[in-house]
A tleap script that builds the chain and sets N, CA, C and O, in Angstrom:
source leaprc.protein.ff14SB
mol = sequence {
  NMET HIE ALA HIE ARG ASN TYR GLY THR GLY
  VAL GLY LYS THR ALA GLU ARG LEU GLY GLU
  ALA ARG PRO LEU ALA SER VAL ALA ASP ASP
  GLU VAL GLY GLU ALA LEU GLU SER LEU TRP
  GLY THR ALA ALA VAL ASN THR TRP ASN ALA
  ARG ARG SER SER VAL LEU SER TRP LEU GLY
  TRP CYS GLY GLU ARG GLY TYR GLU GLY PRO
  ALA VAL PRO ALA TRP VAL ARG ARG MET THR
  GLN PRO ASP SER ASP THR LEU ALA ARG SER
  LYS VAL ALA VAL ASP ARG LEU ILE ALA ARG
  ARG GLU VAL PRO LEU ARG GLU LYS ALA LEU
  TRP ARG MET LEU TYR GLU GLY THR VAL THR
  LEU ALA GLU TRP ARG GLY MET ILE PHE MET
  LEU ILE LEU LEU GLY ARG GLY ARG VAL CGLY
}
set mol.1.N position { -3.508 -5.897 7.789 }
set mol.1.CA position { -3.629 -7.040 6.622 }
set mol.1.C position { -2.886 -6.719 5.366 }
set mol.1.O position { -1.879 -7.288 4.944 }
set mol.2.N position { -3.618 -5.596 4.769 }
set mol.2.CA position { -3.109 -5.109 3.698 }
set mol.2.C position { -1.531 -4.694 3.749 }
set mol.2.O position { -0.726 -5.007 2.872 }
set mol.3.N position { -1.274 -4.068 4.715 }
set mol.3.CA position { 0.125 -3.438 4.823 }
set mol.3.C position { 0.842 -4.610 4.989 }
set mol.3.O position { 1.792 -4.645 4.206 }
set mol.4.N position { 0.751 -5.682 5.773 }
set mol.4.CA position { 1.791 -6.872 6.050 }
set mol.4.C position { 1.763 -7.484 4.479 }
set mol.4.O position { 2.806 -7.649 3.846 }
set mol.5.N position { 0.724 -7.729 4.054 }
set mol.5.CA position { 0.646 -8.348 2.490 }
set mol.5.C position { 1.577 -7.470 1.587 }
set mol.5.O position { 2.357 -8.065 0.843 }
set mol.6.N position { 1.556 -6.084 1.594 }
set mol.6.CA position { 2.426 -5.171 0.653 }
set mol.6.C position { 3.704 -5.402 1.223 }
set mol.6.O position { 4.623 -5.428 0.405 }
set mol.7.N position { 3.999 -5.576 2.412 }
set mol.7.CA position { 5.376 -5.489 2.781 }
set mol.7.C position { 6.210 -6.879 2.439 }
set mol.7.O position { 7.426 -6.968 2.269 }
set mol.8.N position { 5.394 -7.757 2.394 }
set mol.8.CA position { 5.644 -9.188 2.118 }
set mol.8.C position { 5.991 -9.202 0.576 }
set mol.8.O position { 6.962 -9.792 0.100 }
set mol.9.N position { 5.119 -8.513 -0.096 }
set mol.9.CA position { 5.323 -8.556 -1.613 }
set mol.9.C position { 6.586 -7.820 -1.982 }
set mol.9.O position { 7.490 -8.275 -2.683 }
set mol.10.N position { 6.541 -6.658 -1.438 }
set mol.10.CA position { 7.869 -5.731 -1.945 }
set mol.10.C position { 9.110 -6.350 -1.627 }
set mol.10.O position { 9.990 -6.442 -2.482 }
set mol.11.N position { 9.262 -6.801 -0.420 }
set mol.11.CA position { 10.457 -7.522 0.129 }
set mol.11.C position { 10.631 -8.831 -0.445 }
set mol.11.O position { 11.708 -9.155 -0.945 }
set mol.12.N position { 9.741 -9.522 -0.410 }
set mol.12.CA position { 9.849 -11.099 -0.865 }
set mol.12.C position { 10.241 -11.194 -2.305 }
set mol.12.O position { 11.206 -11.876 -2.651 }
set mol.13.N position { 9.309 -10.337 -3.374 }
set mol.13.CA position { 9.619 -10.170 -4.739 }
set mol.13.C position { 11.177 -9.702 -4.991 }
set mol.13.O position { 11.936 -10.156 -5.848 }
set mol.14.N position { 11.366 -9.005 -4.333 }
set mol.14.CA position { 12.821 -8.130 -4.453 }
set mol.14.C position { 13.972 -9.067 -4.026 }
set mol.14.O position { 15.008 -9.069 -4.691 }
set mol.15.N position { 13.841 -9.822 -3.001 }
set mol.15.CA position { 14.547 -10.787 -2.354 }
set mol.15.C position { 14.769 -11.891 -3.716 }
set mol.15.O position { 15.864 -12.158 -4.211 }
set mol.16.N position { 13.553 -12.391 -4.123 }
set mol.16.CA position { 13.715 -13.410 -5.382 }
set mol.16.C position { 14.553 -12.793 -6.382 }
set mol.16.O position { 15.518 -13.480 -6.719 }
set mol.17.N position { 14.431 -11.707 -6.924 }
set mol.17.CA position { 14.969 -10.861 -8.149 }
set mol.17.C position { 16.376 -11.038 -7.714 }
set mol.17.O position { 17.121 -11.588 -8.525 }
set mol.18.N position { 16.924 -10.624 -6.443 }
set mol.18.CA position { 18.411 -10.486 -5.950 }
set mol.18.C position { 18.875 -11.890 -5.686 }
set mol.18.O position { 20.080 -12.096 -5.829 }
set mol.19.N position { 18.208 -12.748 -5.372 }
set mol.19.CA position { 18.564 -14.121 -5.187 }
set mol.19.C position { 18.358 -14.203 -3.670 }
set mol.19.O position { 18.843 -13.405 -2.868 }
set mol.20.N position { 17.653 -15.162 -3.392 }
set mol.20.CA position { 17.271 -15.435 -1.777 }
set mol.20.C position { 18.479 -15.746 -1.097 }
set mol.20.O position { 18.886 -15.277 -0.034 }
set mol.21.N position { 18.993 -16.575 -1.823 }
set mol.21.CA position { 20.269 -17.543 -1.099 }
set mol.21.C position { 21.427 -16.687 -0.835 }
set mol.21.O position { 22.294 -17.038 -0.036 }
set mol.22.N position { 21.493 -15.264 -1.654 }
set mol.22.CA position { 22.418 -14.632 -1.519 }
set mol.22.C position { 22.848 -13.920 -0.238 }
set mol.22.O position { 21.949 -13.252 0.274 }
set mol.23.N position { 23.880 -13.916 0.313 }
set mol.23.CA position { 24.423 -13.139 1.323 }
set mol.23.C position { 23.958 -11.630 1.191 }
set mol.23.O position { 24.436 -11.011 0.240 }
set mol.24.N position { 23.060 -10.946 2.056 }
set mol.24.CA position { 22.676 -9.490 1.978 }
set mol.24.C position { 23.986 -8.628 1.841 }
set mol.24.O position { 23.995 -7.738 0.991 }
set mol.25.N position { 24.976 -8.820 2.548 }
set mol.25.CA position { 26.459 -8.106 2.391 }
set mol.25.C position { 27.039 -7.955 0.789 }
set mol.25.O position { 27.756 -7.040 0.385 }
set mol.26.N position { 26.545 -9.068 0.019 }
set mol.26.CA position { 26.984 -9.143 -1.295 }
set mol.26.C position { 26.137 -8.533 -2.182 }
set mol.26.O position { 26.395 -8.776 -3.361 }
set mol.27.N position { 25.167 -7.784 -1.963 }
set mol.27.CA position { 24.296 -7.056 -2.901 }
set mol.27.C position { 24.592 -5.476 -3.002 }
set mol.27.O position { 24.791 -4.809 -1.987 }
set mol.28.N position { 24.604 -5.028 -4.055 }
set mol.28.CA position { 24.750 -3.591 -4.336 }
set mol.28.C position { 23.601 -2.977 -4.403 }
set mol.28.O position { 22.580 -3.397 -4.949 }
set mol.29.N position { 23.781 -1.803 -3.754 }
set mol.29.CA position { 22.865 -0.644 -3.871 }
set mol.29.C position { 22.284 -0.524 -5.157 }
set mol.29.O position { 21.058 -0.629 -5.188 }
set mol.30.N position { 22.802 -0.353 -6.089 }
set mol.30.CA position { 22.394 -0.224 -7.404 }
set mol.30.C position { 21.391 -1.529 -8.109 }
set mol.30.O position { 20.415 -1.352 -8.839 }
set mol.31.N position { 21.871 -2.665 -7.717 }
set mol.31.CA position { 21.245 -3.917 -7.822 }
set mol.31.C position { 19.612 -3.818 -7.054 }
set mol.31.O position { 18.593 -4.326 -7.523 }
set mol.32.N position { 19.704 -3.072 -5.848 }
set mol.32.CA position { 18.329 -3.144 -5.219 }
set mol.32.C position { 17.532 -2.183 -6.271 }
set mol.32.O position { 16.469 -2.537 -6.780 }
set mol.33.N position { 18.043 -1.157 -6.494 }
set mol.33.CA position { 17.187 0.031 -7.487 }
set mol.33.C position { 16.930 -0.794 -8.696 }
set mol.33.O position { 15.766 -0.758 -9.095 }
set mol.34.N position { 17.813 -1.569 -9.402 }
set mol.34.CA position { 17.373 -2.330 -10.675 }
set mol.34.C position { 16.320 -3.185 -10.330 }
set mol.34.O position { 15.389 -3.345 -11.120 }
set mol.35.N position { 16.352 -3.763 -9.227 }
set mol.35.CA position { 15.418 -4.966 -9.152 }
set mol.35.C position { 14.055 -4.055 -9.003 }
set mol.35.O position { 13.072 -4.316 -9.696 }
set mol.36.N position { 14.053 -2.998 -8.080 }
set mol.36.CA position { 12.698 -2.433 -7.833 }
set mol.36.C position { 12.114 -1.739 -9.157 }
set mol.36.O position { 10.924 -1.671 -9.463 }
set mol.37.N position { 13.334 -1.180 -9.955 }
set mol.37.CA position { 12.791 -0.884 -11.212 }
set mol.37.C position { 12.082 -1.977 -12.188 }
set mol.37.O position { 10.970 -1.758 -12.667 }
set mol.38.N position { 12.726 -3.033 -12.416 }
set mol.38.CA position { 12.408 -3.995 -13.069 }
set mol.38.C position { 11.165 -4.716 -12.509 }
set mol.38.O position { 10.525 -5.421 -13.289 }
set mol.39.N position { 10.830 -4.620 -11.431 }
set mol.39.CA position { 9.731 -5.053 -10.734 }
set mol.39.C position { 8.439 -4.355 -10.888 }
set mol.39.O position { 7.353 -4.811 -11.245 }
set mol.40.N position { 8.783 -3.123 -10.537 }
set mol.40.CA position { 7.522 -2.022 -10.389 }
set mol.40.C position { 7.779 -0.788 -11.312 }
set mol.40.O position { 7.022 0.181 -11.264 }
set mol.41.N position { 8.773 -0.827 -12.088 }
set mol.41.CA position { 8.911 0.589 -12.676 }
set mol.41.C position { 7.868 1.190 -13.569 }
set mol.41.O position { 7.946 2.333 -14.018 }
set mol.42.N position { 6.937 0.397 -13.787 }
set mol.42.CA position { 5.807 0.787 -14.893 }
set mol.42.C position { 4.411 0.588 -14.066 }
set mol.42.O position { 3.328 0.592 -14.651 }
set mol.43.N position { 4.529 0.417 -12.682 }
set mol.43.CA position { 3.384 0.385 -11.991 }
set mol.43.C position { 2.802 1.527 -11.355 }
set mol.43.O position { 3.453 2.540 -11.096 }
set mol.44.N position { 1.673 1.392 -11.117 }
set mol.44.CA position { 0.659 2.750 -10.559 }
set mol.44.C position { 1.873 3.277 -9.403 }
set mol.44.O position { 2.652 2.530 -8.811 }
set mol.45.N position { 1.788 4.726 -9.279 }
set mol.45.CA position { 2.135 5.489 -8.531 }
set mol.45.C position { 2.458 4.788 -6.840 }
set mol.45.O position { 3.543 4.472 -6.353 }
set mol.46.N position { 1.131 4.712 -6.259 }
set mol.46.CA position { 0.746 4.142 -5.140 }
set mol.46.C position { 1.650 2.676 -5.025 }
set mol.46.O position { 2.404 2.429 -4.084 }
set mol.47.N position { 1.477 2.034 -5.850 }
set mol.47.CA position { 2.359 0.516 -5.901 }
set mol.47.C position { 3.705 0.797 -5.942 }
set mol.47.O position { 4.323 0.110 -5.129 }
set mol.48.N position { 4.479 1.643 -6.664 }
set mol.48.CA position { 5.600 1.706 -6.808 }
set mol.48.C position { 5.986 2.388 -5.467 }
set mol.48.O position { 6.993 1.928 -4.928 }
set mol.49.N position { 5.356 3.399 -4.848 }
set mol.49.CA position { 5.874 3.623 -3.671 }
set mol.49.C position { 5.665 2.945 -2.444 }
set mol.49.O position { 6.484 3.124 -1.542 }
set mol.50.N position { 4.520 2.057 -2.238 }
set mol.50.CA position { 4.441 0.903 -1.171 }
set mol.50.C position { 5.770 -0.008 -1.418 }
set mol.50.O position { 6.520 -0.315 -0.491 }
set mol.51.N position { 5.975 -0.401 -2.748 }
set mol.51.CA position { 7.122 -1.489 -2.755 }
set mol.51.C position { 8.364 -0.744 -2.420 }
set mol.51.O position { 9.148 -1.270 -1.629 }
set mol.52.N position { 8.620 0.365 -2.907 }
set mol.52.CA position { 10.026 0.889 -2.785 }
set mol.52.C position { 10.087 1.138 -1.172 }
set mol.52.O position { 11.172 0.910 -0.636 }
set mol.53.N position { 9.054 1.567 -0.396 }
set mol.53.CA position { 8.999 1.775 0.856 }
set mol.53.C position { 9.329 0.357 1.711 }
set mol.53.O position { 10.116 0.331 2.657 }
set mol.54.N position { 8.796 -0.489 1.352 }
set mol.54.CA position { 8.752 -1.978 2.217 }
set mol.54.C position { 10.127 -2.206 2.004 }
set mol.54.O position { 10.802 -2.335 3.025 }
set mol.55.N position { 10.828 -2.304 0.672 }
set mol.55.CA position { 12.138 -2.501 0.890 }
set mol.55.C position { 13.166 -1.597 1.426 }
set mol.55.O position { 14.206 -2.032 1.919 }
set mol.56.N position { 12.890 -0.351 1.337 }
set mol.56.CA position { 13.594 0.635 2.214 }
set mol.56.C position { 13.388 0.519 3.779 }
set mol.56.O position { 14.329 0.763 4.534 }
set mol.57.N position { 12.311 0.193 4.192 }
set mol.57.CA position { 11.965 -0.326 5.574 }
set mol.57.C position { 12.835 -1.226 6.160 }
set mol.57.O position { 13.504 -1.029 7.174 }
set mol.58.N position { 12.788 -2.432 5.338 }
set mol.58.CA position { 13.606 -3.806 5.548 }
set mol.58.C position { 14.700 -3.544 5.652 }
set mol.58.O position { 15.348 -3.901 6.636 }
set mol.59.N position { 15.304 -2.721 4.487 }
set mol.59.CA position { 16.835 -2.730 4.556 }
set mol.59.C position { 17.464 -1.741 5.792 }
set mol.59.O position { 18.623 -1.819 6.198 }
set mol.60.N position { 16.369 -0.735 6.329 }
set mol.60.CA position { 16.796 0.025 7.478 }
set mol.60.C position { 16.527 -0.749 8.657 }
set mol.60.O position { 17.004 -0.341 9.716 }
set mol.61.N position { 15.813 -1.841 8.645 }
set mol.61.CA position { 15.526 -2.889 9.886 }
set mol.61.C position { 16.901 -3.631 9.929 }
set mol.61.O position { 17.629 -3.642 10.922 }
set mol.62.N position { 17.130 -4.147 8.936 }
set mol.62.CA position { 18.552 -4.952 9.127 }
set mol.62.C position { 19.709 -4.335 9.592 }
set mol.62.O position { 20.462 -4.748 10.475 }
set mol.63.N position { 19.807 -3.180 8.846 }
set mol.63.CA position { 21.050 -1.968 9.380 }
set mol.63.C position { 20.938 -1.859 10.832 }
set mol.63.O position { 21.931 -1.996 11.547 }
set mol.64.N position { 19.725 -1.609 11.321 }
set mol.64.CA position { 19.608 -1.254 12.948 }
set mol.64.C position { 20.228 -2.454 13.571 }
set mol.64.O position { 21.027 -2.370 14.504 }
set mol.65.N position { 19.869 -3.491 13.072 }
set mol.65.CA position { 20.268 -4.782 13.872 }
set mol.65.C position { 21.679 -5.483 13.687 }
set mol.65.O position { 22.005 -6.600 14.088 }
set mol.66.N position { 22.402 -4.605 13.017 }
set mol.66.CA position { 24.054 -4.778 12.490 }
set mol.66.C position { 24.264 -5.435 11.447 }
set mol.66.O position { 25.405 -5.781 11.141 }
set mol.67.N position { 23.075 -5.761 10.625 }
set mol.67.CA position { 23.734 -6.621 9.461 }
set mol.67.C position { 24.028 -5.824 8.069 }
set mol.67.O position { 23.185 -5.027 7.657 }
set mol.68.N position { 25.041 -6.015 7.468 }
set mol.68.CA position { 25.544 -5.346 6.704 }
set mol.68.C position { 24.895 -5.679 5.386 }
set mol.68.O position { 24.618 -6.844 5.100 }
set mol.69.N position { 24.660 -4.708 4.615 }
set mol.69.CA position { 23.848 -4.716 3.486 }
set mol.69.C position { 23.728 -3.444 2.523 }
set mol.69.O position { 24.375 -2.432 2.795 }
set mol.70.N position { 23.061 -3.483 1.617 }
set mol.70.CA position { 23.014 -2.452 0.685 }
set mol.70.C position { 21.674 -1.083 1.187 }
set mol.70.O position { 20.951 -1.069 2.183 }
set mol.71.N position { 21.744 -0.355 0.362 }
set mol.71.CA position { 20.622 0.669 0.595 }
set mol.71.C position { 19.883 0.816 -0.618 }
set mol.71.O position { 20.341 0.414 -1.688 }
set mol.72.N position { 18.601 1.450 -0.501 }
set mol.72.CA position { 17.986 1.988 -1.741 }
set mol.72.C position { 18.741 2.962 -2.133 }
set mol.72.O position { 19.015 3.873 -1.352 }
set mol.73.N position { 19.213 2.941 -3.418 }
set mol.73.CA position { 19.940 4.369 -3.979 }
set mol.73.C position { 19.112 5.441 -4.258 }
set mol.73.O position { 18.024 5.389 -4.830 }
set mol.74.N position { 19.707 6.462 -3.805 }
set mol.74.CA position { 19.107 7.889 -3.974 }
set mol.74.C position { 18.341 8.109 -5.540 }
set mol.74.O position { 17.383 8.860 -5.725 }
set mol.75.N position { 18.912 7.389 -6.445 }
set mol.75.CA position { 18.071 7.626 -7.677 }
set mol.75.C position { 16.909 6.774 -7.921 }
set mol.75.O position { 16.351 6.872 -9.015 }
set mol.76.N position { 16.433 5.883 -6.976 }
set mol.76.CA position { 15.282 5.399 -6.873 }
set mol.76.C position { 14.490 6.029 -5.784 }
set mol.76.O position { 14.551 5.716 -4.595 }
set mol.77.N position { 13.559 7.174 -6.442 }
set mol.77.CA position { 12.882 8.160 -5.780 }
set mol.77.C position { 11.336 7.662 -5.651 }
set mol.77.O position { 10.686 6.979 -6.443 }
set mol.78.N position { 10.979 8.191 -4.473 }
set mol.78.CA position { 9.257 8.269 -4.378 }
set mol.78.C position { 8.833 8.925 -5.397 }
set mol.78.O position { 9.449 9.867 -5.896 }
set mol.79.N position { 7.612 8.435 -5.846 }
set mol.79.CA position { 7.036 9.176 -6.924 }
set mol.79.C position { 5.951 9.947 -6.362 }
set mol.79.O position { 5.503 9.580 -5.275 }
set mol.80.N position { 5.424 11.033 -6.976 }
set mol.80.CA position { 4.705 11.981 -6.614 }
set mol.80.C position { 3.110 11.560 -7.371 }
set mol.80.O position { 2.975 11.099 -8.505 }
set mol.81.N position { 2.111 11.840 -6.482 }
set mol.81.CA position { 0.747 11.550 -7.201 }
set mol.81.C position { 0.243 12.479 -8.472 }
set mol.81.O position { -0.075 13.621 -8.138 }
set mol.82.N position { 0.157 12.262 -9.455 }
set mol.82.CA position { -0.157 13.088 -10.527 }
set mol.82.C position { -1.536 14.064 -10.062 }
set mol.82.O position { -2.437 13.704 -9.304 }
set mol.83.N position { -1.423 15.219 -10.662 }
set mol.83.CA position { -2.621 16.050 -10.156 }
set mol.83.C position { -3.906 15.882 -10.474 }
set mol.83.O position { -4.221 15.454 -11.584 }
set mol.84.N position { -4.800 16.196 -9.544 }
set mol.84.CA position { -6.288 15.611 -9.788 }
set mol.84.C position { -7.009 16.644 -9.420 }
set mol.84.O position { -6.720 17.497 -8.582 }
set mol.85.N position { -8.320 16.514 -10.314 }
set mol.85.CA position { -9.093 17.602 -9.845 }
set mol.85.C position { -9.872 17.220 -8.608 }
set mol.85.O position { -10.436 18.123 -7.989 }
set mol.86.N position { -9.958 16.006 -8.197 }
set mol.86.CA position { -10.726 15.656 -7.067 }
set mol.86.C position { -9.960 16.048 -5.875 }
set mol.86.O position { -8.828 15.632 -5.628 }
set mol.87.N position { -10.725 16.986 -5.046 }
set mol.87.CA position { -9.902 17.391 -3.799 }
set mol.87.C position { -10.312 16.300 -2.539 }
set mol.87.O position { -11.460 15.907 -2.331 }
set mol.88.N position { -9.103 15.906 -1.749 }
set mol.88.CA position { -9.477 15.000 -0.759 }
set mol.88.C position { -10.442 15.809 0.522 }
set mol.88.O position { -10.449 17.026 0.702 }
set mol.89.N position { -11.078 14.984 1.175 }
set mol.89.CA position { -11.649 15.841 2.213 }
set mol.89.C position { -10.910 15.571 3.715 }
set mol.89.O position { -10.256 14.588 4.063 }
set mol.90.N position { -11.199 16.622 4.372 }
set mol.90.CA position { -10.410 16.894 5.451 }
set mol.90.C position { -11.195 15.837 6.482 }
set mol.90.O position { -12.324 15.352 6.403 }
set mol.91.N position { -10.126 15.676 7.493 }
set mol.91.CA position { -10.834 14.686 8.598 }
set mol.91.C position { -12.125 15.600 9.327 }
set mol.91.O position { -13.095 14.993 9.781 }
set mol.92.N position { -12.047 17.071 9.393 }
set mol.92.CA position { -13.227 17.553 9.833 }
set mol.92.C position { -14.390 17.570 8.926 }
set mol.92.O position { -15.525 17.621 9.399 }
set mol.93.N position { -14.171 17.530 7.575 }
set mol.93.CA position { -15.148 17.483 6.820 }
set mol.93.C position { -15.920 16.069 6.907 }
set mol.93.O position { -17.147 15.981 6.866 }
set mol.94.N position { -15.069 15.011 7.028 }
set mol.94.CA position { -15.694 13.723 7.339 }
set mol.94.C position { -16.371 13.704 8.393 }
set mol.94.O position { -17.511 13.240 8.384 }
set mol.95.N position { -15.754 14.248 9.605 }
set mol.95.CA position { -16.319 14.014 10.945 }
set mol.95.C position { -17.774 14.703 10.665 }
set mol.95.O position { -18.793 14.051 10.894 }
set mol.96.N position { -17.846 16.071 10.151 }
set mol.96.CA position { -19.240 16.561 9.963 }
set mol.96.C position { -20.406 15.802 9.344 }
set mol.96.O position { -21.560 15.615 9.727 }
set mol.97.N position { -19.627 15.367 8.098 }
set mol.97.CA position { -20.613 14.518 7.394 }
set mol.97.C position { -21.269 13.451 8.158 }
set mol.97.O position { -22.482 13.258 8.075 }
set mol.98.N position { -20.353 12.635 9.031 }
set mol.98.CA position { -20.607 11.487 9.661 }
set mol.98.C position { -21.607 12.050 10.815 }
set mol.98.O position { -22.672 11.446 10.948 }
set mol.99.N position { -21.414 12.858 11.428 }
set mol.99.CA position { -22.532 13.539 12.453 }
set mol.99.C position { -23.870 13.981 12.134 }
set mol.99.O position { -24.788 14.180 12.929 }
set mol.100.N position { -23.871 14.130 10.683 }
set mol.100.CA position { -25.415 14.372 10.191 }
set mol.100.C position { -26.370 13.374 10.362 }
set mol.100.O position { -26.080 12.193 10.166 }
set mol.101.N position { -27.620 13.775 10.752 }
set mol.101.CA position { -28.508 12.426 11.082 }
set mol.101.C position { -29.236 12.032 9.922 }
set mol.101.O position { -29.929 11.016 9.980 }
set mol.102.N position { -29.152 12.855 8.647 }
set mol.102.CA position { -29.998 12.471 7.530 }
set mol.102.C position { -29.136 11.802 6.639 }
set mol.102.O position { -29.670 11.412 5.601 }
set mol.103.N position { -27.633 11.513 6.823 }
set mol.103.CA position { -26.871 10.531 6.358 }
set mol.103.C position { -27.054 9.146 6.565 }
set mol.103.O position { -26.867 8.922 7.761 }
set mol.104.N position { -27.333 8.111 5.946 }
set mol.104.CA position { -27.564 6.949 6.186 }
set mol.104.C position { -26.288 6.247 6.918 }
set mol.104.O position { -25.180 6.727 6.677 }
set mol.105.N position { -26.384 5.222 7.730 }
set mol.105.CA position { -25.287 4.550 8.282 }
set mol.105.C position { -24.192 3.913 7.485 }
set mol.105.O position { -23.000 3.859 7.788 }
set mol.106.N position { -24.908 3.336 6.189 }
set mol.106.CA position { -24.063 2.848 5.333 }
set mol.106.C position { -23.060 3.835 4.703 }
set mol.106.O position { -21.879 3.535 4.524 }
set mol.107.N position { -23.616 5.083 4.362 }
set mol.107.CA position { -22.595 6.224 3.916 }
set mol.107.C position { -21.750 6.565 4.889 }
set mol.107.O position { -20.578 6.713 4.542 }
set mol.108.N position { -22.039 6.742 6.092 }
set mol.108.CA position { -21.210 7.203 7.253 }
set mol.108.C position { -20.012 6.062 7.133 }
set mol.108.O position { -18.841 6.418 7.002 }
set mol.109.N position { -20.348 4.829 7.181 }
set mol.109.CA position { -19.694 3.754 7.447 }
set mol.109.C position { -18.483 3.787 6.235 }
set mol.109.O position { -17.288 3.611 6.471 }
set mol.110.N position { -19.026 4.032 4.980 }
set mol.110.CA position { -18.050 4.227 3.730 }
set mol.110.C position { -17.025 5.300 4.063 }
set mol.110.O position { -15.836 5.028 4.227 }
set mol.111.N position { -17.545 6.582 4.163 }
set mol.111.CA position { -16.664 7.777 4.469 }
set mol.111.C position { -15.786 7.452 5.412 }
set mol.111.O position { -14.650 7.845 5.143 }
set mol.112.N position { -15.914 6.746 6.647 }
set mol.112.CA position { -15.143 7.000 7.612 }
set mol.112.C position { -13.820 5.598 7.146 }
set mol.112.O position { -12.598 5.633 7.290 }
set mol.113.N position { -14.467 4.787 6.727 }
set mol.113.CA position { -13.540 3.408 6.387 }
set mol.113.C position { -12.549 4.039 4.963 }
set mol.113.O position { -11.344 3.802 4.872 }
set mol.114.N position { -13.062 4.582 4.281 }
set mol.114.CA position { -12.277 5.040 3.195 }
set mol.114.C position { -11.182 6.339 3.644 }
set mol.114.O position { -10.050 6.511 3.192 }
set mol.115.N position { -11.849 7.118 4.599 }
set mol.115.CA position { -10.882 8.054 4.914 }
set mol.115.C position { -9.660 7.404 5.971 }
set mol.115.O position { -8.460 7.647 5.841 }
set mol.116.N position { -10.201 6.611 6.936 }
set mol.116.CA position { -9.181 5.876 7.558 }
set mol.116.C position { -8.315 4.794 6.841 }
set mol.116.O position { -7.567 4.031 7.453 }
set mol.117.N position { -8.494 4.798 5.405 }
set mol.117.CA position { -7.716 3.976 4.466 }
set mol.117.C position { -7.753 2.272 5.182 }
set mol.117.O position { -6.712 1.617 5.138 }
set mol.118.N position { -9.057 1.647 5.837 }
set mol.118.CA position { -9.463 0.670 6.235 }
set mol.118.C position { -9.729 -0.200 4.878 }
set mol.118.O position { -9.388 -1.380 4.961 }
set mol.119.N position { -10.203 0.161 3.838 }
set mol.119.CA position { -10.580 -0.458 2.771 }
set mol.119.C position { -10.370 0.466 1.545 }
set mol.119.O position { -10.161 1.676 1.626 }
set mol.120.N position { -10.450 -0.255 0.398 }
set mol.120.CA position { -10.305 0.691 -1.103 }
set mol.120.C position { -11.762 0.828 -1.387 }
set mol.120.O position { -12.592 0.503 -0.538 }
set mol.121.N position { -12.114 1.319 -2.603 }
set mol.121.CA position { -13.480 1.655 -2.678 }
set mol.121.C position { -13.923 0.234 -3.487 }
set mol.121.O position { -15.103 -0.115 -3.439 }
set mol.122.N position { -13.071 -0.454 -4.125 }
set mol.122.CA position { -13.406 -1.731 -4.722 }
set mol.122.C position { -13.616 -2.805 -3.715 }
set mol.122.O position { -14.523 -3.599 -3.967 }
set mol.123.N position { -12.870 -2.989 -2.506 }
set mol.123.CA position { -13.329 -3.579 -1.455 }
set mol.123.C position { -14.458 -3.365 -0.878 }
set mol.123.O position { -15.143 -4.289 -0.441 }
set mol.124.N position { -14.841 -1.960 -0.793 }
set mol.124.CA position { -16.266 -1.518 -0.273 }
set mol.124.C position { -17.155 -2.046 -1.007 }
set mol.124.O position { -18.003 -2.718 -0.421 }
set mol.125.N position { -17.239 -1.930 -2.338 }
set mol.125.CA position { -18.165 -2.046 -3.354 }
set mol.125.C position { -18.555 -3.842 -3.168 }
set mol.125.O position { -19.658 -4.385 -3.236 }
set mol.126.N position { -17.270 -4.419 -2.931 }
set mol.126.CA position { -17.638 -6.050 -2.762 }
set mol.126.C position { -18.277 -6.430 -1.624 }
set mol.126.O position { -18.962 -7.452 -1.601 }
set mol.127.N position { -18.099 -5.560 -0.455 }
set mol.127.CA position { -18.617 -5.677 0.887 }
set mol.127.C position { -20.291 -5.242 0.595 }
set mol.127.O position { -21.168 -5.896 1.159 }
set mol.128.N position { -20.602 -4.256 -0.195 }
set mol.128.CA position { -21.886 -3.827 -0.243 }
set mol.128.C position { -22.764 -4.952 -1.094 }
set mol.128.O position { -23.902 -5.300 -0.779 }
set mol.129.N position { -22.023 -5.447 -2.220 }
set mol.129.CA position { -22.670 -6.609 -3.261 }
set mol.129.C position { -22.965 -7.857 -2.331 }
set mol.129.O position { -24.037 -8.461 -2.359 }
set mol.130.N position { -21.844 -8.198 -1.458 }
set mol.130.CA position { -22.260 -9.208 -0.675 }
set mol.130.C position { -23.296 -9.127 0.457 }
set mol.130.O position { -23.937 -10.149 0.705 }
set mol.131.N position { -23.527 -7.985 1.185 }
set mol.131.CA position { -24.676 -7.896 1.703 }
set mol.131.C position { -25.976 -7.621 1.121 }
set mol.131.O position { -26.988 -7.782 1.804 }
set mol.132.N position { -26.048 -7.154 -0.281 }
set mol.132.CA position { -27.111 -7.379 -1.112 }
set mol.132.C position { -27.591 -8.734 -1.131 }
set mol.132.O position { -28.777 -9.049 -1.029 }
set mol.133.N position { -26.526 -9.600 -1.279 }
set mol.133.CA position { -26.850 -10.881 -1.741 }
set mol.133.C position { -27.457 -11.777 -0.478 }
set mol.133.O position { -28.361 -12.605 -0.591 }
set mol.134.N position { -26.797 -11.448 0.682 }
set mol.134.CA position { -27.231 -11.810 1.857 }
set mol.134.C position { -28.648 -11.399 2.234 }
set mol.134.O position { -29.461 -12.202 2.690 }
set mol.135.N position { -28.904 -10.124 2.025 }
set mol.135.CA position { -30.052 -9.812 2.065 }
set mol.135.C position { -31.198 -10.580 1.174 }
set mol.135.O position { -32.318 -10.733 1.662 }
set mol.136.N position { -30.950 -10.973 0.094 }
set mol.136.CA position { -31.694 -11.607 -0.756 }
set mol.136.C position { -31.603 -13.093 -0.542 }
set mol.136.O position { -32.249 -13.747 -1.361 }
set mol.137.N position { -31.026 -13.694 0.261 }
set mol.137.CA position { -30.823 -14.807 0.577 }
set mol.137.C position { -30.159 -15.837 -0.613 }
set mol.137.O position { -30.500 -16.983 -0.906 }
set mol.138.N position { -29.305 -15.161 -1.063 }
set mol.138.CA position { -28.870 -15.806 -2.257 }
set mol.138.C position { -27.066 -16.443 -1.783 }
set mol.138.O position { -26.332 -17.124 -2.499 }
set mol.139.N position { -26.818 -15.993 -0.558 }
set mol.139.CA position { -25.563 -16.462 0.078 }
set mol.139.C position { -25.820 -16.820 1.416 }
set mol.139.O position { -26.606 -16.315 2.217 }
set mol.140.N position { -24.852 -17.994 1.572 }
set mol.140.CA position { -25.368 -18.694 3.003 }
set mol.140.C position { -24.938 -19.893 3.245 }
set mol.140.O position { -25.275 -20.473 4.277 }
savepdb mol mol.pdb
quit
């Protein structure tokens, strides 16, 4: 669901910026780069990479099907994450954590969902809040 929405956002907003009625073959590579830069040049690293990737993928899909069109220019590079002191847990470490009997089911679900990329931490918190409200009879 998120990938579909992200893809639609990246391609859709870029197309709007370039002119949706405009033939794809009339768009220059640099125009694609400038549109990406103006839309998401100051966005978070993950947002930039997701939007850039969606446009790159879509233009590749068009090219594979014989449509003439631009490419994402080489100067529009994928950004790297800034260094972080927080180390990512490996799949083995997450599997070990989930296998432990003393770890509550809620924690096991959290680790699995976060590791698999199913939900963000904010979405997880929202689900927990909703479950707490449901348990108290405030939602229904």
